[in-house]
Backbone bond lengths (Angstrom), bond angles and torsions (degrees), N, CA, C in turn:
res aa  C-N    CA-C-N  psi(-1)  N-CA   C-N-CA  omega(-1)  CA-C   N-CA-C  phi
1 M - - - 1.447 - - 1.534 108.70 -
2 P 1.336 118.17 130.55 1.464 119.76 -178.88 1.523 111.49 -67.06
3 K 1.326 113.60 145.56 1.460 119.92 178.99 1.527 109.12 -74.05
4 T 1.325 116.06 134.50 1.467 120.20 177.13 1.530 108.44 -107.05
5 Y 1.296 115.18 146.49 1.453 121.34 -179.57 1.515 109.40 -117.21
6 T 1.308 114.52 135.94 1.460 118.65 174.52 1.516 108.27 -92.35
7 R 1.294 113.58 141.87 1.462 119.41 178.36 1.519 108.62 -73.44
8 R 1.319 115.51 129.41 1.462 120.53 179.47 1.516 110.29 -82.74
9 N 1.308 115.59 144.26 1.458 119.84 170.02 1.518 107.66 -79.76
10 T 1.292 116.97 146.45 1.450 121.06 179.09 1.516 109.99 -123.21
11 N 1.315 115.43 149.06 1.455 119.24 175.72 1.527 110.79 -98.77
12 R 1.325 117.81 9.16 1.465 122.52 179.53 1.528 110.49 -73.64
13 I 1.320 115.44 146.24 1.459 121.37 177.03 1.522 107.44 -82.39
14 P 1.323 119.06 117.47 1.470 121.07 -173.68 1.527 114.67 -56.27
15 Q 1.323 118.19 -35.97 1.458 121.23 -175.86 1.530 112.92 -84.14
16 H 1.319 118.62 -9.43 1.462 121.52 -174.17 1.524 111.40 -87.70
17 N 1.316 116.32 133.43 1.463 122.47 174.24 1.529 106.87 -89.11
18 Y 1.312 117.51 109.21 1.451 122.60 -173.83 1.526 113.51 -77.64
19 S 1.344 117.60 13.36 1.456 120.87 170.95 1.530 111.15 -112.06
20 T 1.334 116.99 -0.26 1.463 119.92 179.27 1.529 109.84 -76.20
21 P 1.324 116.88 153.29 1.460 119.49 179.58 1.528 111.50 -56.45
22 A 1.315 114.89 122.47 1.463 122.56 179.05 1.519 108.14 -171.56
23 Q 1.327 115.36 166.19 1.456 121.37 173.37 1.515 107.87 -107.05
24 Y 1.332 115.03 136.30 1.460 121.26 -176.64 1.522 109.58 -125.35
25 F 1.334 115.53 132.82 1.459 122.07 172.32 1.520 106.19 -93.50
26 I 1.326 116.37 120.36 1.458 123.02 -173.52 1.527 109.90 -116.09
27 T 1.329 116.48 139.51 1.457 122.39 170.30 1.517 107.69 -130.23
28 I 1.337 115.57 127.09 1.463 121.56 177.81 1.523 107.07 -124.75
29 C 1.327 116.67 126.48 1.470 121.78 -177.91 1.521 110.93 -108.51
30 T 1.322 114.99 152.30 1.461 120.23 175.71 1.531 109.89 -73.90
31 E 1.310 115.06 158.21 1.463 121.75 176.00 1.527 108.98 -59.13
32 N 1.314 116.45 128.60 1.469 123.71 179.45 1.531 113.44 56.19
33 R 1.324 116.36 24.51 1.473 123.18 178.37 1.536 112.66 56.99
34 Q 1.337 116.31 31.22 1.464 120.26 177.67 1.528 109.76 -60.75
35 Q 1.303 116.77 134.75 1.463 120.63 -179.66 1.529 108.56 -89.03
36 L 1.328 115.22 90.39 1.459 122.29 -171.77 1.522 114.55 -102.60
37 F 1.332 118.83 -16.48 1.460 120.79 -165.19 1.518 115.23 -104.27
38 G 1.316 118.05 -3.05 1.458 121.33 179.82 1.513 110.94 139.87
39 T 1.316 116.03 -161.34 1.459 121.12 -176.78 1.528 110.56 -136.90
40 I 1.315 114.58 162.04 1.462 121.67 174.54 1.526 107.52 -98.68
41 K 1.333 116.07 123.63 1.463 121.65 176.26 1.520 107.92 -133.38
42 N 1.322 115.89 128.10 1.469 121.28 -179.61 1.529 111.33 51.79
43 D 1.320 115.38 45.00 1.471 123.27 177.84 1.528 113.79 62.32
44 Q 1.323 117.39 21.86 1.463 122.97 177.60 1.523 109.24 -123.99
45 M 1.316 116.42 139.68 1.461 120.93 175.47 1.524 108.12 -81.51
46 I 1.328 115.46 124.40 1.462 122.34 176.83 1.524 106.29 -108.01
47 L 1.334 115.63 106.82 1.468 120.19 -178.10 1.519 110.36 -75.44
48 N 1.335 115.81 138.97 1.455 120.83 170.38 1.534 107.70 -91.05
49 A 1.333 117.99 -169.32 1.468 120.93 -178.33 1.526 111.34 -61.05
50 V 1.331 117.38 -40.88 1.462 120.59 179.30 1.530 109.48 -67.12
51 G 1.314 117.95 -41.79 1.460 121.63 178.00 1.522 111.87 -61.71
52 N 1.328 117.04 -39.82 1.468 120.13 177.02 1.521 111.13 -64.80
53 M 1.325 117.04 -37.27 1.458 120.64 177.47 1.528 110.19 -66.69
54 I 1.336 118.00 -40.57 1.464 122.20 176.73 1.529 108.92 -59.75
55 D 1.318 116.52 -44.12 1.459 121.78 178.87 1.533 111.07 -58.66
56 L 1.320 117.70 -45.45 1.471 120.89 179.11 1.522 112.04 -61.63
57 W 1.346 116.72 -44.52 1.470 118.98 -179.05 1.524 111.53 -68.20
58 W 1.336 117.66 -34.49 1.472 119.27 177.69 1.532 109.15 -62.67
59 Q 1.322 116.46 -42.36 1.460 120.26 179.87 1.532 112.15 -69.08
60 K 1.327 117.69 -24.31 1.466 121.25 -179.99 1.530 113.01 -78.05
61 I 1.315 117.33 -8.65 1.468 119.39 -178.81 1.524 110.73 -54.23
62 F 1.334 117.26 -45.11 1.462 118.87 -176.88 1.524 111.90 -69.54
63 E 1.343 117.87 -22.28 1.462 119.77 176.01 1.527 110.64 -70.37
64 K 1.303 116.78 -38.42 1.461 121.94 -179.70 1.529 111.23 -77.80
65 Y 1.309 116.24 -42.90 1.460 121.52 -175.06 1.528 109.24 -116.99
66 G 1.320 115.78 102.49 1.454 120.82 -177.54 1.509 114.74 -62.07
67 H 1.323 117.15 -20.97 1.470 120.64 -179.53 1.527 112.53 -89.62
68 A 1.318 117.79 -0.16 1.461 120.43 -176.52 1.522 110.65 -111.64
69 L 1.310 115.91 119.68 1.459 121.79 176.57 1.528 108.71 -107.97
70 I 1.313 115.27 139.74 1.458 121.26 -178.56 1.525 108.59 -95.92
71 D 1.309 115.97 132.99 1.464 123.14 178.27 1.526 106.51 -110.70
72 E 1.304 117.09 -148.85 1.467 123.34 179.15 1.527 110.50 -56.53
73 Y 1.342 117.15 140.59 1.457 121.21 173.95 1.524 109.90 -154.04
74 A 1.316 115.77 159.60 1.465 121.64 177.02 1.515 108.47 -143.64
75 I 1.319 114.73 129.34 1.458 120.78 173.26 1.514 106.46 -95.44
76 M 1.310 115.32 125.68 1.455 122.30 -179.08 1.529 108.20 -109.83
77 P 1.334 119.69 174.69 1.463 119.79 -178.09 1.530 114.31 -55.34
78 N 1.349 117.62 -33.72 1.471 119.12 -176.09 1.529 113.96 -135.91
79 H 1.309 117.35 16.70 1.463 120.19 176.37 1.515 110.50 -162.09
80 I 1.306 114.90 168.55 1.454 120.96 175.01 1.524 108.10 -130.71
81 H 1.317 115.32 136.69 1.464 122.80 171.94 1.515 106.41 -111.59
82 G 1.317 116.92 138.69 1.451 118.65 176.09 1.512 112.04 -160.11
83 I 1.321 114.65 158.52 1.451 121.88 175.03 1.523 107.00 -109.33
84 I 1.324 115.65 125.42 1.458 122.01 175.78 1.518 107.16 -115.91
85 N 1.320 115.29 129.64 1.452 121.64 179.48 1.526 107.84 -108.54
86 I 1.316 116.92 115.11 1.455 120.53 174.05 1.518 106.89 -90.98
87 V 1.336 114.97 120.73 1.459 120.67 -179.59 1.518 109.30 -101.89
88 G 1.316 116.76 156.94 1.460 121.71 -175.34 1.514 113.70 -78.67
89 A 1.317 115.43 163.54 1.456 122.00 176.52 1.520 109.32 -60.26
90 G 1.325 115.54 141.69 1.453 120.42 -179.19 1.520 113.10 82.76
91 S 1.319 117.45 0.45 1.463 120.93 178.78 1.517 109.55 -79.17
92 S 1.327 115.82 153.89 1.459 117.81 175.23 1.518 108.62 -97.05
93 R 1.319 114.32 145.92 1.455 120.06 178.61 1.515 108.72 -89.89
94 P 1.322 117.99 126.72 1.457 119.96 -175.63 1.524 113.62 -65.06
95 D 1.341 118.54 -24.51 1.460 119.68 -175.57 1.518 113.11 -75.86
96 N 1.328 118.50 -27.90 1.457 118.92 -179.23 1.525 112.55 -144.26
97 N 1.319 117.37 9.57 1.461 123.60 178.46 1.523 113.46 57.02
98 K 1.314 117.33 20.13 1.460 121.00 176.71 1.525 109.02 -69.53
99 I 1.305 117.13 134.47 1.457 120.72 175.72 1.523 107.82 -87.21
100 I 1.296 115.82 126.85 1.452 121.35 179.48 1.519 107.87 -81.86
101 G 1.320 117.29 127.68 1.457 121.55 -175.77 1.512 113.29 -66.21
102 R 1.312 116.51 148.83 1.459 121.94 179.94 1.519 112.05 -67.57
103 D 1.337 117.14 -23.20 1.465 119.28 179.64 1.526 111.70 -91.49
104 D 1.321 116.60 1.48 1.459 121.93 178.34 1.526 107.77 -88.39
105 P 1.350 118.42 100.22 1.469 118.81 -173.95 1.525 112.16 -66.97
106 A 1.312 114.82 141.20 1.458 120.01 177.77 1.527 109.23 -71.91
107 P 1.319 116.74 140.60 1.465 119.67 175.87 1.519 109.97 -75.87
108 T 1.299 116.31 162.12 1.454 119.93 169.77 1.526 107.49 -89.19
109 I 1.306 116.02 163.04 1.469 119.36 174.47 1.530 109.25 -58.73
110 G 1.333 116.77 -38.20 1.465 120.47 177.55 1.518 112.61 -59.67
111 N 1.354 118.14 -41.64 1.466 121.78 176.29 1.522 110.73 -59.60
112 I 1.319 115.65 -45.78 1.467 120.87 -176.77 1.525 110.93 -63.84
113 I 1.333 116.35 -47.65 1.470 120.08 -177.79 1.531 110.62 -67.58
114 A 1.331 117.38 -39.09 1.471 119.99 177.83 1.524 110.52 -61.44
115 Y 1.323 117.47 -43.82 1.470 121.76 178.10 1.528 110.09 -60.55
116 F 1.325 116.85 -49.15 1.463 121.61 -179.56 1.527 111.30 -59.34
117 K 1.319 117.07 -48.12 1.461 120.95 -178.74 1.531 111.39 -64.26
118 Y 1.332 116.80 -41.55 1.462 120.59 -179.88 1.530 110.84 -62.95
119 Q 1.332 116.57 -50.16 1.462 120.41 -176.64 1.528 111.92 -63.75
120 T 1.324 117.14 -43.12 1.465 119.90 -179.01 1.522 111.52 -69.59
121 T 1.319 116.91 -41.14 1.472 119.94 177.95 1.513 110.55 -61.79
122 K 1.326 116.55 -45.71 1.465 121.01 179.78 1.527 110.79 -59.55
123 Q 1.321 117.51 -46.57 1.464 120.06 -177.57 1.528 111.80 -69.22
124 I 1.324 118.30 -40.74 1.467 120.29 177.79 1.522 110.15 -62.22
125 N 1.325 116.94 -47.62 1.467 119.72 -178.88 1.519 112.21 -64.20
126 E 1.329 118.42 -36.57 1.464 120.70 176.72 1.520 110.92 -67.36
127 S 1.332 117.54 -43.92 1.469 120.53 -176.93 1.527 112.75 -70.42
128 Q 1.334 117.03 -28.13 1.463 120.60 -177.85 1.521 112.64 -105.16
129 N 1.341 116.59 4.81 1.463 122.13 -178.79 1.531 111.22 51.34
130 T 1.332 114.99 51.19 1.469 121.92 179.68 1.527 109.46 -126.89
131 P 1.335 117.52 63.17 1.469 119.33 -175.50 1.527 112.22 -57.17
132 G 1.324 115.42 134.34 1.457 121.05 176.35 1.511 115.74 82.45
133 K 1.326 118.44 -3.59 1.466 120.14 -179.01 1.527 109.57 -68.83
134 K 1.336 115.82 132.91 1.460 120.78 175.81 1.524 109.34 -75.23
135 I 1.304 115.12 132.43 1.460 120.83 178.83 1.526 110.16 -106.28
136 W 1.329 116.48 -41.65 1.459 122.00 -173.17 1.522 111.83 -109.26
137 Q 1.330 115.83 152.13 1.460 120.09 169.65 1.521 108.67 -62.39
138 R 1.291 115.39 160.34 1.455 122.51 -174.50 1.524 113.55 -61.69
139 N 1.291 118.57 -33.34 1.453 121.24 -174.56 1.527 109.60 -122.65
140 Y 1.284 117.67 -165.06 1.457 124.33 176.18 1.523 106.84 -152.74
141 H 1.322 115.47 165.16 1.453 119.84 177.98 1.519 108.33 -106.46
142 D 1.321 116.56 136.43 1.461 120.06 174.16 1.519 109.79 -132.05
143 H 1.310 114.23 152.25 1.457 121.79 177.71 1.521 106.91 -140.36
144 I 1.311 117.22 127.56 1.456 121.37 177.48 1.523 107.96 -78.66
145 I 1.323 116.23 123.99 1.461 121.71 -179.57 1.523 107.72 -84.58
146 R 1.312 116.87 120.77 1.459 121.00 -170.22 1.529 115.99 -99.25
147 N 1.342 117.80 -18.66 1.465 118.27 -179.01 1.528 109.90 -156.64
148 D 1.321 116.31 170.87 1.462 121.94 -176.68 1.523 112.28 -65.10
149 R 1.316 117.36 -35.12 1.471 119.98 179.07 1.531 110.54 -63.37
150 S 1.322 115.99 -43.45 1.467 120.66 176.95 1.534 110.71 -65.20
151 L 1.327 116.96 -42.15 1.463 121.38 178.18 1.520 110.75 -58.73
152 D 1.321 117.27 -45.99 1.465 121.49 179.55 1.531 111.32 -62.48
153 A 1.325 117.08 -41.81 1.466 121.08 179.72 1.530 110.92 -65.33
154 I 1.318 117.38 -40.05 1.468 121.17 179.45 1.519 110.52 -68.88
155 R 1.320 117.34 -41.18 1.471 120.20 176.26 1.530 110.72 -59.19
156 E 1.321 116.08 -42.22 1.467 120.28 179.03 1.533 110.52 -65.33
157 Y 1.334 116.69 -43.04 1.465 120.98 177.57 1.530 110.51 -58.04
158 I 1.330 116.80 -46.29 1.464 120.85 -179.42 1.529 110.30 -62.93
159 A 1.321 117.11 -47.10 1.462 120.99 -178.74 1.528 111.96 -61.37
160 N 1.338 116.78 -34.43 1.471 120.90 -177.54 1.521 113.31 -90.76
161 N 1.306 118.36 0.05 1.463 121.09 -175.96 1.532 113.17 -56.01
162 P 1.338 120.40 -45.35 1.469 118.80 178.04 1.529 113.60 -61.52
163 V 1.325 116.92 -36.61 1.467 121.15 179.80 1.530 110.36 -65.02
164 N 1.327 116.69 -33.17 1.461 121.72 -176.63 1.526 113.38 -96.49
165 W 1.325 118.84 13.69 1.452 123.02 -174.47 1.528 113.02 -56.46
166 E 1.306 118.07 -39.51 1.475 119.78 -177.47 1.517 112.37 -61.37
167 Q 1.341 118.34 -29.30 1.461 121.85 179.10 1.526 112.66 -98.60
168 D 1.317 117.75 -2.67 1.474 122.49 -174.37 1.530 110.50 -63.77
169 I 1.322 117.32 133.89 1.460 121.20 179.48 1.535 112.12 -67.48
170 D 1.333 117.50 -19.00 1.460 120.68 177.51 1.527 112.52 -87.37
171 N 1.315 118.09 -4.89 1.450 122.26 175.63 1.527 107.98 -76.78
172 L 1.324 116.34 126.50 1.468 121.05 -175.56 1.522 113.44 -56.26
173 I 1.325 118.24 -29.38 1.456 118.34 -179.52 1.523 112.02 -69.83
174 N 1.338 117.50 -14.31 1.467 121.27 -179.63 1.526 113.61 -101.44
175 L 1.311 117.31 1.83 1.481 119.39 -179.24 1.502 111.62 -83.31
């Protein structure tokens, strides 16, 4: 019997080019909300080995994609929140003042998240000898940050995420 596919709903804005310069608030959850990255103790996230690896790959995003700058982020037991800033061609990178070439196409948020999910899944499965195991949910949540007030509120939300873990909707005890 042929395999049938259901069309997924998307929260993407159809008219928006997700490679244009903008700041995006991203949330990526683990498959079935598995708590793979560590634990919350005394309102602090304590990363385990897998969580530390997730942290390294998140920081490597800007190495792979010159147009993507990483802002505030938090790795939680079963998800990651982060702000990714896609800058335009010809922009300078504040970390090393490198000028990004005009012929260097900007990635889309989808490209960036797919790369991150692929690399982390591959490394987790290799380190735990679990080939083919799903680590991440199929999709991710994104929100286009439209102004400085919203950016500040999102940064505060991310910074306070470990403190609010007991009430977090992604915490398995709240599902």
